[in-house]
PyMOL Python script that loads the backbone (N, CA, C, O; Angstrom):
from pymol import cmd

cmd.read_pdbstr("""\
ATOM      1  N   MET A   1      13.445  17.334   1.936  1.00  0.00           N
ATOM      2  CA  MET A   1      14.427  18.118   1.183  1.00  0.00           C
ATOM      3  C   MET A   1      14.196  19.604   1.681  1.00  0.00           C
ATOM      4  O   MET A   1      13.067  20.008   1.961  1.00  0.00           O
ATOM      5  N   TYR A   2      15.258  20.345   1.772  1.00  0.00           N
ATOM      6  CA  TYR A   2      15.214  21.612   2.106  1.00  0.00           C
ATOM      7  C   TYR A   2      14.446  22.547   1.127  1.00  0.00           C
ATOM      8  O   TYR A   2      14.578  22.396  -0.088  1.00  0.00           O
ATOM      9  N   THR A   3      13.694  23.450   1.619  1.00  0.00           N
ATOM     10  CA  THR A   3      12.910  24.266   0.726  1.00  0.00           C
ATOM     11  C   THR A   3      13.789  25.234  -0.153  1.00  0.00           C
ATOM     12  O   THR A   3      13.489  25.468  -1.324  1.00  0.00           O
ATOM     13  N   TRP A   4      14.905  25.793   0.476  1.00  0.00           N
ATOM     14  CA  TRP A   4      15.695  26.614  -0.232  1.00  0.00           C
ATOM     15  C   TRP A   4      16.449  25.937  -1.433  1.00  0.00           C
ATOM     16  O   TRP A   4      16.791  26.572  -2.431  1.00  0.00           O
ATOM     17  N   LEU A   5      16.657  24.713  -1.268  1.00  0.00           N
ATOM     18  CA  LEU A   5      17.303  23.872  -2.405  1.00  0.00           C
ATOM     19  C   LEU A   5      16.396  23.796  -3.502  1.00  0.00           C
ATOM     20  O   LEU A   5      16.844  23.884  -4.646  1.00  0.00           O
ATOM     21  N   LEU A   6      15.069  23.630  -3.279  1.00  0.00           N
ATOM     22  CA  LEU A   6      14.066  23.551  -4.392  1.00  0.00           C
ATOM     23  C   LEU A   6      14.107  24.880  -5.184  1.00  0.00           C
ATOM     24  O   LEU A   6      14.135  24.916  -6.414  1.00  0.00           O
ATOM     25  N   PHE A   7      14.110  25.963  -4.386  1.00  0.00           N
ATOM     26  CA  PHE A   7      14.157  27.292  -5.000  1.00  0.00           C
ATOM     27  C   PHE A   7      15.404  27.519  -5.854  1.00  0.00           C
ATOM     28  O   PHE A   7      15.296  28.087  -6.940  1.00  0.00           O
ATOM     29  N   ILE A   8      16.579  27.096  -5.397  1.00  0.00           N
ATOM     30  CA  ILE A   8      17.791  27.169  -6.134  1.00  0.00           C
ATOM     31  C   ILE A   8      17.720  26.407  -7.416  1.00  0.00           C
ATOM     32  O   ILE A   8      18.108  26.924  -8.463  1.00  0.00           O
ATOM     33  N   PHE A   9      17.209  25.128  -7.367  1.00  0.00           N
ATOM     34  CA  PHE A   9      17.070  24.387  -8.573  1.00  0.00           C
ATOM     35  C   PHE A   9      16.082  24.979  -9.539  1.00  0.00           C
ATOM     36  O   PHE A   9      16.274  24.885 -10.751  1.00  0.00           O
ATOM     37  N   ALA A  10      15.077  25.560  -9.060  1.00  0.00           N
ATOM     38  CA  ALA A  10      14.062  26.260  -9.929  1.00  0.00           C
ATOM     39  C   ALA A  10      14.751  27.484 -10.564  1.00  0.00           C
ATOM     40  O   ALA A  10      14.569  27.731 -11.756  1.00  0.00           O
ATOM     41  N   ILE A  11      15.499  28.216  -9.828  1.00  0.00           N
ATOM     42  CA  ILE A  11      16.265  29.349 -10.437  1.00  0.00           C
ATOM     43  C   ILE A  11      17.252  28.902 -11.489  1.00  0.00           C
ATOM     44  O   ILE A  11      17.449  29.579 -12.498  1.00  0.00           O
ATOM     45  N   VAL A  12      17.860  27.782 -11.256  1.00  0.00           N
ATOM     46  CA  VAL A  12      18.889  27.309 -12.257  1.00  0.00           C
ATOM     47  C   VAL A  12      18.204  26.877 -13.532  1.00  0.00           C
ATOM     48  O   VAL A  12      18.680  27.141 -14.636  1.00  0.00           O
ATOM     49  N   VAL A  13      17.000  26.162 -13.351  1.00  0.00           N
ATOM     50  CA  VAL A  13      16.333  25.735 -14.565  1.00  0.00           C
ATOM     51  C   VAL A  13      15.806  26.907 -15.308  1.00  0.00           C
ATOM     52  O   VAL A  13      15.808  26.891 -16.539  1.00  0.00           O
ATOM     53  N   LEU A  14      15.323  27.995 -14.590  1.00  0.00           N
ATOM     54  CA  LEU A  14      14.836  29.168 -15.312  1.00  0.00           C
ATOM     55  C   LEU A  14      15.980  29.896 -16.085  1.00  0.00           C
ATOM     56  O   LEU A  14      15.765  30.505 -17.133  1.00  0.00           O
ATOM     57  N   ILE A  15      17.218  29.795 -15.497  1.00  0.00           N
ATOM     58  CA  ILE A  15      18.320  30.393 -16.147  1.00  0.00           C
ATOM     59  C   ILE A  15      18.770  29.674 -17.347  1.00  0.00           C
ATOM     60  O   ILE A  15      19.417  30.241 -18.227  1.00  0.00           O
ATOM     61  N   LEU A  16      18.407  28.316 -17.402  1.00  0.00           N
ATOM     62  CA  LEU A  16      18.801  27.544 -18.525  1.00  0.00           C
ATOM     63  C   LEU A  16      17.821  27.720 -19.721  1.00  0.00           C
ATOM     64  O   LEU A  16      18.141  27.359 -20.854  1.00  0.00           O
ATOM     65  N   ILE A  17      16.730  28.233 -19.464  1.00  0.00           N
ATOM     66  CA  ILE A  17      15.689  28.387 -20.566  1.00  0.00           C
ATOM     67  C   ILE A  17      16.235  29.196 -21.857  1.00  0.00           C
ATOM     68  O   ILE A  17      15.952  28.775 -22.979  1.00  0.00           O
ATOM     69  N   PRO A  18      16.962  30.277 -21.701  1.00  0.00           N
ATOM     70  CA  PRO A  18      17.471  30.938 -22.739  1.00  0.00           C
ATOM     71  C   PRO A  18      18.563  30.238 -23.542  1.00  0.00           C
ATOM     72  O   PRO A  18      18.780  30.531 -24.717  1.00  0.00           O
ATOM     73  N   PHE A  19      19.228  29.327 -22.892  1.00  0.00           N
ATOM     74  CA  PHE A  19      20.244  28.515 -23.410  1.00  0.00           C
ATOM     75  C   PHE A  19      19.842  27.246 -24.153  1.00  0.00           C
ATOM     76  O   PHE A  19      20.691  26.443 -24.540  1.00  0.00           O
ATOM     77  N   ALA A  20      18.535  27.080 -24.345  1.00  0.00           N
ATOM     78  CA  ALA A  20      18.007  25.883 -24.945  1.00  0.00           C
ATOM     79  C   ALA A  20      18.588  25.537 -26.365  1.00  0.00           C
ATOM     80  O   ALA A  20      18.868  24.369 -26.634  1.00  0.00           O
ATOM     81  N   PRO A  21      18.767  26.548 -27.265  1.00  0.00           N
ATOM     82  CA  PRO A  21      19.329  26.276 -28.513  1.00  0.00           C
ATOM     83  C   PRO A  21      20.808  25.760 -28.376  1.00  0.00           C
ATOM     84  O   PRO A  21      21.226  24.854 -29.096  1.00  0.00           O
ATOM     85  N   GLN A  22      21.547  26.345 -27.467  1.00  0.00           N
ATOM     86  CA  GLN A  22      22.896  25.878 -27.387  1.00  0.00           C
ATOM     87  C   GLN A  22      23.037  24.479 -26.820  1.00  0.00           C
ATOM     88  O   GLN A  22      23.948  23.712 -27.133  1.00  0.00           O
ATOM     89  N   LEU A  23      22.006  24.191 -25.909  1.00  0.00           N
ATOM     90  CA  LEU A  23      22.054  22.777 -25.369  1.00  0.00           C
ATOM     91  C   LEU A  23      21.602  21.767 -26.378  1.00  0.00           C
ATOM     92  O   LEU A  23      22.049  20.620 -26.382  1.00  0.00           O
ATOM     93  N   MET A  24      20.702  22.206 -27.241  1.00  0.00           N
ATOM     94  CA  MET A  24      20.275  21.258 -28.351  1.00  0.00           C
ATOM     95  C   MET A  24      21.419  21.037 -29.289  1.00  0.00           C
ATOM     96  O   MET A  24      21.625  19.899 -29.710  1.00  0.00           O
ATOM     97  N   ARG A  25      22.236  22.115 -29.675  1.00  0.00           N
ATOM     98  CA  ARG A  25      23.401  21.983 -30.526  1.00  0.00           C
ATOM     99  C   ARG A  25      24.455  21.022 -29.914  1.00  0.00           C
ATOM    100  O   ARG A  25      25.130  20.247 -30.592  1.00  0.00           O
ATOM    101  N   LEU A  26      24.529  21.150 -28.570  1.00  0.00           N
ATOM    102  CA  LEU A  26      25.501  20.258 -27.745  1.00  0.00           C
ATOM    103  C   LEU A  26      25.104  18.837 -27.866  1.00  0.00           C
ATOM    104  O   LEU A  26      25.933  17.932 -27.957  1.00  0.00           O
ATOM    105  N   ARG A  27      23.811  18.656 -27.864  1.00  0.00           N
ATOM    106  CA  ARG A  27      23.195  17.293 -27.948  1.00  0.00           C
ATOM    107  C   ARG A  27      23.424  16.761 -29.409  1.00  0.00           C
ATOM    108  O   ARG A  27      23.678  15.574 -29.610  1.00  0.00           O
ATOM    109  N   ILE A  28      23.328  17.655 -30.388  1.00  0.00           N
ATOM    110  CA  ILE A  28      23.648  17.228 -31.759  1.00  0.00           C
ATOM    111  C   ILE A  28      25.038  16.885 -31.918  1.00  0.00           C
ATOM    112  O   ILE A  28      25.332  15.905 -32.603  1.00  0.00           O
ATOM    113  N   ARG A  29      25.943  17.596 -31.351  1.00  0.00           N
ATOM    114  CA  ARG A  29      27.328  17.249 -31.356  1.00  0.00           C
ATOM    115  C   ARG A  29      27.590  15.937 -30.688  1.00  0.00           C
ATOM    116  O   ARG A  29      28.331  15.127 -31.245  1.00  0.00           O
ATOM    117  N   PHE A  30      27.072  15.686 -29.609  1.00  0.00           N
ATOM    118  CA  PHE A  30      27.093  14.424 -28.878  1.00  0.00           C
ATOM    119  C   PHE A  30      26.695  13.290 -29.722  1.00  0.00           C
ATOM    120  O   PHE A  30      27.402  12.288 -29.825  1.00  0.00           O
ATOM    121  N   PHE A  31      25.544  13.437 -30.342  1.00  0.00           N
ATOM    122  CA  PHE A  31      25.129  12.291 -31.255  1.00  0.00           C
ATOM    123  C   PHE A  31      25.948  12.123 -32.452  1.00  0.00           C
ATOM    124  O   PHE A  31      26.076  11.019 -32.982  1.00  0.00           O
ATOM    125  N   ARG A  32      26.529  13.229 -32.914  1.00  0.00           N
ATOM    126  CA  ARG A  32      27.489  13.068 -34.055  1.00  0.00           C
ATOM    127  C   ARG A  32      28.730  12.268 -33.594  1.00  0.00           C
ATOM    128  O   ARG A  32      29.238  11.414 -34.320  1.00  0.00           O
ATOM    129  N   TRP A  33      29.177  12.555 -32.425  1.00  0.00           N
ATOM    130  CA  TRP A  33      30.368  11.860 -31.737  1.00  0.00           C
ATOM    131  C   TRP A  33      30.038  10.313 -31.693  1.00  0.00           C
ATOM    132  O   TRP A  33      30.883   9.460 -31.966  1.00  0.00           O
ATOM    133  N   LEU A  34      28.812  10.042 -31.347  1.00  0.00           N
ATOM    134  CA  LEU A  34      28.391   8.589 -31.278  1.00  0.00           C
ATOM    135  C   LEU A  34      28.154   7.950 -32.618  1.00  0.00           C
ATOM    136  O   LEU A  34      27.942   6.742 -32.721  1.00  0.00           O
ATOM    137  N   HIS A  35      28.190   8.758 -33.623  1.00  0.00           N
ATOM    138  CA  HIS A  35      27.798   8.352 -35.112  1.00  0.00           C
ATOM    139  C   HIS A  35      26.380   7.972 -35.180  1.00  0.00           C
ATOM    140  O   HIS A  35      26.027   7.002 -35.850  1.00  0.00           O
ATOM    141  N   TRP A  36      25.553   8.695 -34.514  1.00  0.00           N
ATOM    142  CA  TRP A  36      24.086   8.352 -34.630  1.00  0.00           C
ATOM    143  C   TRP A  36      23.490   9.372 -35.649  1.00  0.00           C
ATOM    144  O   TRP A  36      22.843  10.354 -35.285  1.00  0.00           O
ATOM    145  N   ASN A  37      23.738   9.089 -36.865  1.00  0.00           N
ATOM    146  CA  ASN A  37      23.363  10.102 -37.937  1.00  0.00           C
ATOM    147  C   ASN A  37      21.893  10.153 -38.005  1.00  0.00           C
ATOM    148  O   ASN A  37      21.411  11.249 -38.289  1.00  0.00           O
ATOM    149  N   TRP A  38      21.112   9.190 -37.800  1.00  0.00           N
ATOM    150  CA  TRP A  38      19.673   9.252 -37.785  1.00  0.00           C
ATOM    151  C   TRP A  38      19.120  10.264 -36.774  1.00  0.00           C
ATOM    152  O   TRP A  38      18.196  11.027 -37.055  1.00  0.00           O
ATOM    153  N   ALA A  39      19.749  10.231 -35.551  1.00  0.00           N
ATOM    154  CA  ALA A  39      19.265  11.162 -34.497  1.00  0.00           C
ATOM    155  C   ALA A  39      19.715  12.658 -34.881  1.00  0.00           C
ATOM    156  O   ALA A  39      18.970  13.619 -34.689  1.00  0.00           O
ATOM    157  N   VAL A  40      20.835  12.757 -35.367  1.00  0.00           N
ATOM    158  CA  VAL A  40      21.354  14.065 -35.786  1.00  0.00           C
ATOM    159  C   VAL A  40      20.518  14.574 -36.900  1.00  0.00           C
ATOM    160  O   VAL A  40      20.180  15.758 -36.874  1.00  0.00           O
ATOM    161  N   ASN A  41      20.141  13.792 -37.893  1.00  0.00           N
ATOM    162  CA  ASN A  41      19.209  14.264 -38.993  1.00  0.00           C
ATOM    163  C   ASN A  41      17.758  14.718 -38.460  1.00  0.00           C
ATOM    164  O   ASN A  41      17.146  15.701 -38.876  1.00  0.00           O
ATOM    165  N   LEU A  42      17.321  13.831 -37.468  1.00  0.00           N
ATOM    166  CA  LEU A  42      16.029  14.136 -36.857  1.00  0.00           C
ATOM    167  C   LEU A  42      16.060  15.510 -36.120  1.00  0.00           C
ATOM    168  O   LEU A  42      15.159  16.334 -36.276  1.00  0.00           O
ATOM    169  N   LEU A  43      17.113  15.717 -35.327  1.00  0.00           N
ATOM    170  CA  LEU A  43      17.222  16.950 -34.551  1.00  0.00           C
ATOM    171  C   LEU A  43      17.453  18.160 -35.419  1.00  0.00           C
ATOM    172  O   LEU A  43      16.980  19.257 -35.123  1.00  0.00           O
ATOM    173  N   GLU A  44      18.172  17.953 -36.477  1.00  0.00           N
ATOM    174  CA  GLU A  44      18.395  19.115 -37.364  1.00  0.00           C
ATOM    175  C   GLU A  44      17.226  19.557 -38.167  1.00  0.00           C
ATOM    176  O   GLU A  44      16.945  20.736 -38.386  1.00  0.00           O
ATOM    177  N   SER A  45      16.559  18.512 -38.593  1.00  0.00           N
ATOM    178  CA  SER A  45      15.410  18.846 -39.440  1.00  0.00           C
ATOM    179  C   SER A  45      14.202  19.504 -38.705  1.00  0.00           C
ATOM    180  O   SER A  45      13.405  20.210 -39.322  1.00  0.00           O
ATOM    181  N   HIS A  46      14.088  19.257 -37.378  1.00  0.00           N
ATOM    182  CA  HIS A  46      13.126  19.802 -36.642  1.00  0.00           C
ATOM    183  C   HIS A  46      13.643  20.603 -35.422  1.00  0.00           C
ATOM    184  O   HIS A  46      13.154  20.451 -34.302  1.00  0.00           O
ATOM    185  N   PHE A  47      14.622  21.434 -35.680  1.00  0.00           N
ATOM    186  CA  PHE A  47      15.418  22.017 -34.594  1.00  0.00           C
ATOM    187  C   PHE A  47      14.517  23.018 -33.843  1.00  0.00           C
ATOM    188  O   PHE A  47      14.492  23.014 -32.612  1.00  0.00           O
ATOM    189  N   GLN A  48      13.786  23.866 -34.567  1.00  0.00           N
ATOM    190  CA  GLN A  48      12.968  24.859 -33.834  1.00  0.00           C
ATOM    191  C   GLN A  48      11.944  24.146 -32.917  1.00  0.00           C
ATOM    192  O   GLN A  48      11.783  24.544 -31.764  1.00  0.00           O
ATOM    193  N   SER A  49      11.314  23.192 -33.370  1.00  0.00           N
ATOM    194  CA  SER A  49      10.321  22.486 -32.539  1.00  0.00           C
ATOM    195  C   SER A  49      10.869  21.865 -31.317  1.00  0.00           C
ATOM    196  O   SER A  49      10.284  21.944 -30.236  1.00  0.00           O
ATOM    197  N   TRP A  50      12.030  21.226 -31.489  1.00  0.00           N
ATOM    198  CA  TRP A  50      12.782  20.630 -30.373  1.00  0.00           C
ATOM    199  C   TRP A  50      13.125  21.728 -29.373  1.00  0.00           C
ATOM    200  O   TRP A  50      12.901  21.586 -28.171  1.00  0.00           O
ATOM    201  N   VAL A  51      13.663  22.807 -29.881  1.00  0.00           N
ATOM    202  CA  VAL A  51      13.987  23.914 -28.961  1.00  0.00           C
ATOM    203  C   VAL A  51      12.769  24.441 -28.159  1.00  0.00           C
ATOM    204  O   VAL A  51      12.920  24.762 -26.980  1.00  0.00           O
ATOM    205  N   VAL A  52      11.630  24.532 -28.742  1.00  0.00           N
ATOM    206  CA  VAL A  52      10.437  24.991 -28.094  1.00  0.00           C
ATOM    207  C   VAL A  52      10.010  23.956 -27.069  1.00  0.00           C
ATOM    208  O   VAL A  52       9.700  24.310 -25.931  1.00  0.00           O
ATOM    209  N   CYS A  53       9.987  22.699 -27.443  1.00  0.00           N
ATOM    210  CA  CYS A  53       9.638  21.676 -26.506  1.00  0.00           C
ATOM    211  C   CYS A  53      10.522  21.611 -25.240  1.00  0.00           C
ATOM    212  O   CYS A  53      10.078  21.375 -24.117  1.00  0.00           O
ATOM    213  N   PHE A  54      11.842  21.849 -25.543  1.00  0.00           N
ATOM    214  CA  PHE A  54      12.787  21.790 -24.487  1.00  0.00           C
ATOM    215  C   PHE A  54      12.658  22.993 -23.528  1.00  0.00           C
ATOM    216  O   PHE A  54      12.898  22.828 -22.331  1.00  0.00           O
ATOM    217  N   ARG A  55      12.283  24.210 -24.017  1.00  0.00           N
ATOM    218  CA  ARG A  55      11.978  25.259 -23.232  1.00  0.00           C
ATOM    219  C   ARG A  55      10.677  25.053 -22.419  1.00  0.00           C
ATOM    220  O   ARG A  55      10.626  25.379 -21.233  1.00  0.00           O
ATOM    221  N   ILE A  56       9.712  24.550 -23.020  1.00  0.00           N
ATOM    222  CA  ILE A  56       8.481  24.282 -22.291  1.00  0.00           C
ATOM    223  C   ILE A  56       8.697  23.222 -21.179  1.00  0.00           C
ATOM    224  O   ILE A  56       8.165  23.334 -20.075  1.00  0.00           O
ATOM    225  N   LEU A  57       9.475  22.224 -21.512  1.00  0.00           N
ATOM    226  CA  LEU A  57       9.850  21.288 -20.463  1.00  0.00           C
ATOM    227  C   LEU A  57      10.627  21.805 -19.230  1.00  0.00           C
ATOM    228  O   LEU A  57      10.395  21.376 -18.099  1.00  0.00           O
ATOM    229  N   LEU A  58      11.539  22.727 -19.493  1.00  0.00           N
ATOM    230  CA  LEU A  58      12.284  23.414 -18.468  1.00  0.00           C
ATOM    231  C   LEU A  58      11.391  24.319 -17.678  1.00  0.00           C
ATOM    232  O   LEU A  58      11.530  24.377 -16.457  1.00  0.00           O
ATOM    233  N   PHE A  59      10.402  25.092 -18.354  1.00  0.00           N
ATOM    234  CA  PHE A  59       9.466  25.895 -17.689  1.00  0.00           C
ATOM    235  C   PHE A  59       8.570  25.149 -16.704  1.00  0.00           C
ATOM    236  O   PHE A  59       8.297  25.604 -15.593  1.00  0.00           O
ATOM    237  N   VAL A  60       8.122  23.972 -17.168  1.00  0.00           N
ATOM    238  CA  VAL A  60       7.257  23.103 -16.359  1.00  0.00           C
ATOM    239  C   VAL A  60       8.007  22.538 -15.177  1.00  0.00           C
ATOM    240  O   VAL A  60       7.450  22.499 -14.080  1.00  0.00           O
ATOM    241  N   ILE A  61       9.239  22.098 -15.339  1.00  0.00           N
ATOM    242  CA  ILE A  61      10.122  21.666 -14.235  1.00  0.00           C
ATOM    243  C   ILE A  61      10.328  22.794 -13.244  1.00  0.00           C
ATOM    244  O   ILE A  61      10.269  22.515 -12.046  1.00  0.00           O
ATOM    245  N   ALA A  62      10.563  24.035 -13.624  1.00  0.00           N
ATOM    246  CA  ALA A  62      10.783  25.152 -12.753  1.00  0.00           C
ATOM    247  C   ALA A  62       9.486  25.469 -12.060  1.00  0.00           C
ATOM    248  O   ALA A  62       9.529  25.769 -10.867  1.00  0.00           O
ATOM    249  N   ALA A  63       8.332  25.432 -12.700  1.00  0.00           N
ATOM    250  CA  ALA A  63       7.050  25.760 -12.039  1.00  0.00           C
ATOM    251  C   ALA A  63       6.728  24.681 -11.034  1.00  0.00           C
ATOM    252  O   ALA A  63       6.206  24.991  -9.963  1.00  0.00           O
ATOM    253  N   PHE A  64       7.019  23.405 -11.337  1.00  0.00           N
ATOM    254  CA  PHE A  64       6.779  22.354 -10.384  1.00  0.00           C
ATOM    255  C   PHE A  64       7.672  22.495  -9.114  1.00  0.00           C
ATOM    256  O   PHE A  64       7.183  22.322  -7.998  1.00  0.00           O
ATOM    257  N   LEU A  65       8.942  22.801  -9.286  1.00  0.00           N
ATOM    258  CA  LEU A  65       9.761  22.959  -8.176  1.00  0.00           C
ATOM    259  C   LEU A  65       9.364  24.227  -7.318  1.00  0.00           C
ATOM    260  O   LEU A  65       9.424  24.200  -6.089  1.00  0.00           O
ATOM    261  N   LEU A  66       8.995  25.228  -7.957  1.00  0.00           N
ATOM    262  CA  LEU A  66       8.475  26.349  -7.167  1.00  0.00           C
ATOM    263  C   LEU A  66       7.155  26.110  -6.364  1.00  0.00           C
ATOM    264  O   LEU A  66       6.954  26.590  -5.249  1.00  0.00           O
ATOM    265  N   TYR A  67       6.274  25.315  -7.050  1.00  0.00           N
ATOM    266  CA  TYR A  67       5.048  24.867  -6.375  1.00  0.00           C
ATOM    267  C   TYR A  67       5.364  24.029  -5.166  1.00  0.00           C
ATOM    268  O   TYR A  67       4.830  24.263  -4.082  1.00  0.00           O
ATOM    269  N   VAL A  68       6.226  23.056  -5.344  1.00  0.00           N
ATOM    270  CA  VAL A  68       6.521  22.181  -4.200  1.00  0.00           C
ATOM    271  C   VAL A  68       7.290  22.965  -3.146  1.00  0.00           C
ATOM    272  O   VAL A  68       7.086  22.751  -1.950  1.00  0.00           O
ATOM    273  N   GLY A  69       8.123  23.821  -3.544  1.00  0.00           N
ATOM    274  CA  GLY A  69       8.769  24.689  -2.536  1.00  0.00           C
ATOM    275  C   GLY A  69       7.883  25.590  -1.718  1.00  0.00           C
ATOM    276  O   GLY A  69       8.124  25.819  -0.532  1.00  0.00           O
ATOM    277  N   TRP A  70       6.887  26.083  -2.345  1.00  0.00           N
ATOM    278  CA  TRP A  70       5.947  26.949  -1.590  1.00  0.00           C
ATOM    279  C   TRP A  70       4.990  26.217  -0.763  1.00  0.00           C
ATOM    280  O   TRP A  70       4.541  26.737   0.258  1.00  0.00           O
ATOM    281  N   THR A  71       4.641  25.015  -1.147  1.00  0.00           N
ATOM    282  CA  THR A  71       3.679  24.233  -0.319  1.00  0.00           C
ATOM    283  C   THR A  71       4.283  23.547   0.891  1.00  0.00           C
ATOM    284  O   THR A  71       3.579  23.099   1.796  1.00  0.00           O
ATOM    285  N   GLN A  72       5.590  23.477   0.883  1.00  0.00           N
ATOM    286  CA  GLN A  72       6.224  22.847   2.135  1.00  0.00           C
ATOM    287  C   GLN A  72       6.378  23.831   3.281  1.00  0.00           C
ATOM    288  O   GLN A  72       6.871  23.464   4.347  1.00  0.00           O
TER     289      GLN A  72
END
""", "prot")
cmd.dss("prot")
cmd.show_as("cartoon", "prot")
cmd.util.cbc("prot")
cmd.orient("prot")
């Protein structure tokens, strides 16, 4: 894989970190559309912790992509 492509993916993932709450709300809307009320209730009751976990996950993915890009 091209090194510059890994850096582009890492930058995109880093840009998505501030948009984690909006992405979680989109996920809630999608689950409502599927009529999965149990999933909606779970995400809404622990919204802040899900957002923090999602941000950490995005940061770890970006760090891994940057690491792989630099070592190649």
